[in-house]
C-alpha positions as MATLAB code, in Angstrom:
seq = 'MRILLTNDDGIYAEGIFAAYQQLKKIANVTVVAPDSERSSVGHGITLAHPIYCGKIKRKGQFFGYSISGTPADCIKFGIHTVMKRKPDLVVSGINLGPNDGCSVFYSGTVAGAREGALLGLPSMAVSLATFMNPSFTYAARVTALLARILQRHKLKKGTFLNVNVPAVNSAKIRGLKITRQGLIPIHGAFHKRLDPNRREYYWMTGRAPLDQDDDTIDTFALNRNYVTITPIHCDMTDEKMVESMLQWNWKEGRQT';
ca = [
       5.426  -19.515   -5.664;
       2.001  -18.103   -6.138;
       1.509  -14.479   -6.046;
      -1.743  -12.494   -5.626;
      -1.355   -8.934   -7.218;
      -3.863   -6.329   -6.488;
      -3.777   -2.160   -6.544;
      -5.808    1.094   -5.509;
      -5.725    2.559   -8.710;
      -7.957    0.475  -10.603;
      -7.020   -2.731  -12.937;
      -6.341   -0.603  -15.981;
      -3.436    1.204  -14.316;
       0.332    1.331  -15.768;
       1.852    0.378  -12.406;
      -0.232   -3.244  -11.464;
       0.643   -3.967  -14.922;
       4.560   -3.206  -14.900;
       4.563   -5.316  -11.875;
       2.710   -8.177  -13.150;
       5.110   -8.487  -15.959;
       8.163   -8.588  -13.523;
       6.737  -10.987  -11.177;
       5.381  -13.700  -13.530;
       8.802  -14.072  -14.583;
       9.243  -15.993  -10.890;
       5.827  -16.729   -9.647;
       2.385  -17.808  -10.896;
       0.546  -14.218  -10.312;
      -3.420  -13.904   -9.934;
      -4.609   -9.877  -10.534;
      -7.524   -9.135   -8.528;
      -8.209   -5.210   -8.589;
     -10.513   -2.871   -8.524;
     -12.886   -2.108  -11.700;
     -11.859    1.387  -11.147;
      -9.459    4.082   -9.091;
     -10.105    3.986   -5.021;
      -7.207    5.717   -3.949;
      -7.368    7.049   -0.377;
      -9.987    4.559    0.456;
      -8.043    3.229    3.102;
      -9.045   -0.044    4.926;
     -12.635    0.086    3.713;
     -14.204   -3.107    3.037;
     -17.948   -3.089    1.249;
     -20.602   -4.366    3.472;
     -23.574   -2.261    1.941;
     -23.154   -3.088   -1.617;
     -22.953   -6.218   -4.145;
     -19.497   -6.930   -5.181;
     -19.540   -7.516   -9.115;
     -17.058   -9.181  -10.672;
     -15.389   -9.197  -14.373;
     -12.394  -11.076  -16.028;
     -10.116   -8.301  -17.949;
      -7.786   -8.349  -20.305;
      -4.952   -6.331  -21.816;
      -2.546   -6.656  -24.942;
      -5.152   -9.110  -26.052;
      -4.653  -11.581  -23.163;
      -6.302  -12.304  -19.712;
      -4.686  -10.025  -16.936;
      -7.117  -10.931  -13.780;
     -10.014  -10.373  -12.251;
     -11.551   -6.774  -11.699;
     -13.981   -6.406   -9.094;
     -16.072   -3.324   -7.892;
     -14.856   -3.373   -4.273;
     -11.716   -1.847   -2.039;
      -8.205   -3.065   -2.817;
      -9.139   -4.948    0.942;
     -12.160   -6.136   -0.662;
      -9.462   -7.721   -3.881;
      -7.448   -9.567   -1.631;
     -10.267  -11.000    0.936;
     -12.111  -11.880   -2.521;
      -9.263  -13.290   -4.725;
      -8.314  -16.039   -1.639;
     -11.572  -17.303   -0.193;
     -13.350  -16.592   -4.148;
     -10.696  -16.658   -6.688;
      -7.570  -18.922   -5.823;
      -7.908  -22.371   -5.093;
      -4.956  -22.006   -2.562;
      -3.670  -19.693   -0.609;
      -1.031  -17.516   -1.822;
       3.383  -17.599   -0.937;
       2.962  -13.758   -1.218;
       0.609  -10.339   -1.576;
       1.549   -7.271   -3.236;
      -0.267   -4.472   -3.720;
       1.079   -1.853   -6.268;
       2.825   -0.481   -7.987;
       0.769    2.751   -6.608;
       1.145    5.974   -8.711;
       2.319    8.124   -5.825;
       4.305    7.700   -2.843;
       2.498    5.854    0.704;
       4.743    7.227    2.971;
       4.804    7.933    6.721;
       1.012    9.296    7.764;
       0.061    8.119    4.002;
      -0.301    4.690    5.248;
      -3.245    5.367    7.119;
      -5.311    7.056    4.420;
      -3.743    3.993    1.462;
      -5.614    1.489   -0.375;
      -2.340    0.289   -1.230;
      -0.927   -0.484    1.986;
      -4.580   -1.628    2.758;
      -4.299   -4.621    0.299;
      -1.083   -6.020    2.220;
      -2.551   -5.013    5.505;
      -5.164   -7.159    4.605;
      -3.189   -9.923    3.237;
      -0.935   -9.633    6.860;
      -3.983   -9.525    8.787;
      -4.805  -13.147    6.968;
      -1.623  -14.142    7.435;
       0.366  -13.966    4.481;
       3.521  -12.254    3.821;
       2.762   -9.088    2.137;
       3.726   -5.845    0.768;
       2.859   -2.296   -0.786;
       5.122   -0.780   -3.393;
       4.718    2.603   -4.392;
       6.593    4.770   -6.949;
       6.925    8.536   -5.571;
       5.390   10.428   -8.595;
       2.394   11.798   -9.941;
       3.738   13.162  -13.259;
       5.024   11.200  -16.166;
       5.642    8.012  -14.132;
       8.125    5.166  -15.317;
       7.520    2.221  -13.022;
      10.455    0.284  -14.881;
      13.053    0.163  -11.772;
      10.147    0.092   -9.336;
       8.670   -3.423  -11.049;
      12.020   -4.581  -11.103;
      12.580   -3.460   -7.195;
       9.011   -5.613   -6.099;
      10.301   -8.659   -8.080;
      13.829   -8.540   -6.286;
      11.861   -8.227   -2.730;
       9.000  -11.017   -4.018;
      12.694  -13.368   -3.991;
      13.811  -12.222   -0.879;
      10.590  -12.696    1.117;
      10.862  -16.504   -0.099;
      14.307  -17.125    2.017;
      13.110  -14.487    4.816;
      10.095  -14.709    6.950;
       8.094  -11.567    7.839;
       7.067  -12.308   11.642;
       2.832  -13.030   11.722;
       0.568   -9.816   10.966;
       3.953   -7.461    9.919;
       4.005   -6.160    6.260;
       6.562   -4.573    4.231;
       5.577   -0.944    3.147;
       7.733   -0.173    0.226;
       8.551    3.288   -1.407;
      10.979    3.451   -4.616;
      12.283    7.247   -5.675;
      10.992    8.479   -9.007;
      14.395    9.302  -10.713;
      16.714    7.239  -13.179;
      17.799    3.823  -11.814;
      21.778    5.512  -11.185;
      20.714    7.785   -8.760;
      19.579    5.228   -6.323;
      21.272    5.734   -3.400;
      20.099    2.001   -2.008;
      17.814    0.591   -0.433;
      17.121    1.259    3.439;
      15.452    0.359    6.254;
      13.154    2.826    7.823;
      10.768    3.973    9.996;
       7.239    5.540    9.298;
       7.507    9.055    9.488;
       4.463   10.752   11.610;
       4.590   14.143   10.633;
       0.778   15.036    9.449;
       0.963   15.825    5.315;
      -2.000   16.630    4.668;
      -3.950   19.372    6.378;
      -4.116   22.676    4.153;
      -7.111   23.666    2.295;
      -7.342   26.154   -0.440;
     -10.661   27.980   -1.097;
     -12.151   28.279   -4.726;
     -14.798   29.020   -6.482;
     -16.871   26.719   -9.046;
     -18.588   28.236  -12.328;
     -22.121   29.071  -10.621;
     -19.563   31.385   -7.359;
     -20.045   28.847   -5.056;
     -16.891   28.348   -3.231;
     -15.391   24.906   -1.856;
     -12.291   24.205   -0.845;
      -9.431   21.388   -2.330;
      -7.505   19.774    0.357;
      -3.114   19.758   -0.140;
      -0.692   19.720    1.708;
       3.573   19.443    1.559;
       5.590   16.838    2.743;
       7.537   17.368    5.877;
      11.392   17.339    4.714;
      12.970   19.850    6.844;
      14.279   17.443    9.482;
      17.143   15.011    8.932;
      16.819   11.934    9.759;
      17.238    9.063    6.960;
      16.095    6.677    9.578;
      12.878    8.063    8.671;
      10.889    6.668    5.161;
       9.479   10.147    3.932;
      13.423   11.194    4.542;
      15.473    8.547    3.194;
      12.764    8.771    0.077;
      13.905   12.030   -0.698;
      17.485   11.490   -0.861;
      16.859    8.946   -3.307;
      16.765    5.181   -1.508;
      14.289    3.034   -1.789;
      12.780    2.632    1.449;
      11.577   -0.258    3.172;
       9.342   -0.085    6.129;
       8.335   -2.642    8.457;
       4.858   -2.209    9.654;
       2.837   -4.383   12.139;
      -1.101   -4.817   12.294;
      -1.170   -5.046   16.118;
      -1.343   -1.303   16.921;
      -1.408   -2.134   20.733;
       0.511    0.415   22.497;
       1.994   -2.243   24.879;
       3.912    0.038   26.944;
       0.501    2.102   27.891;
      -1.227   -1.016   28.446;
       2.047   -1.930   31.600;
       1.405    1.621   32.673;
      -2.856    1.457   32.820;
      -2.090   -1.578   34.540;
      -1.280    0.511   37.676;
      -3.642    3.234   38.037;
      -6.178    2.933   40.161;
      -9.660    1.997   38.404;
     -11.562    1.074   41.939;
     -13.988    4.377   40.683;
     -14.148    2.603   37.335;
     -15.604   -0.534   38.870;
     -18.088    1.660   41.386;
     -20.022    3.846   38.201;
];
């Protein structure tokens, strides 16, 4: 199996190295990752600037390729420039911090997996649900486990997996759970502060919506120590709305 591995925390992040250490036991792994952190860049690609590429060592050995672009750039670059053959699987992560609910729209980690799916490849994004004192050991084992599962089971073309792992001792994990993406906005509070020059500025923050009781949704199941696995498809067309709109009166529109 050939795996293309990227992230949005940058090629020197501990999460991607932990994933690499586990995945290389079961596959040939090619790492193409941003040269520095690109968190919350969404699915942006680089068009107005050149992309630079470097070869990176970690612990004295060749690790992978760093590029001056986004996670989506990394997947395109890895497939079309670095790898001689297309990968069998794209993995993005392991991210520092969760990517559940509405975070999938902003996350560079999720965008890396989405880009793989757009290119017709089985893909998954993996995130660890903490920003403090992370241990990626268990999340890396889950990543390798899911990679082996995706060898045996085919994803529908254009669908990828968004995986979130609780940041608790593995003995407290309640299991793997197939979930739906939450849609309650998380970020939306702005804290006003003063900089050293007494100028006002604002820091955006938010709070996870945990006041519902629905383990079928990623945010709530993750909070209850389930590893959440959410299948997400790239085609965002609202098919039911298309059917409804076909019944609308469009004559006036054709006359304008």
